C-alpha positions as CSV (number, residue, x, y, z in Angstrom):
1,M,5.0,0.2,-10.9
2,A,1.4,-1.0,-10.0
3,E,-2.1,1.1,-10.3
4,V,-3.0,1.7,-7.2
5,D,-7.3,2.9,-7.3
6,A,-7.8,5.3,-4.2
7,G,-9.9,3.7,-1.2
8,N,-7.7,0.8,-1.5
9,R,-5.9,-0.3,2.1
10,F,-3.3,-1.8,2.2
11,V,-1.1,-2.7,5.4
12,C,3.0,-3.6,6.4
13,T,3.5,-7.5,6.7
14,V,7.1,-6.4,9.2
15,C,5.6,-3.2,11.8
16,S,1.5,-3.5,10.8
17,A,1.5,0.1,9.6
18,E,-1.5,0.7,7.5
19,F,-2.1,2.8,4.3
20,I,-4.9,4.0,2.2
21,V,-4.7,5.3,-1.2
22,T,-5.9,9.2,-1.5
23,K,-5.1,9.6,-5.0
24,G,-5.0,7.0,-7.7
25,G,-2.2,6.1,-9.7
26,D,1.1,4.2,-10.5
27,A,3.2,3.5,-6.8
28,N,4.9,1.1,-5.9
29,I,3.6,1.3,-1.5
30,V,7.2,0.1,0.3
31,C,7.5,0.2,4.3
32,D,10.6,-1.5,6.0
33,G,11.9,-1.6,3.2
34,R,9.6,-4.6,1.2
35,P,5.8,-3.9,-0.8
36,V,2.8,-3.6,2.0
37,E,-0.1,-6.0,1.2
38,P,-3.4,-5.6,0.2
39,K,-5.7,-5.7,3.3
40,K,-8.1,-8.5,3.2
């Protein structure tokens, strides 16, 4: 697990879904069975 801060944005490389972290903590964010990437 990795430390994820509130306010960070992530995007799925498979379906392009976007995620915004609303509560920080240790997490593994996955979508379509793959880890999501930080949004640039």
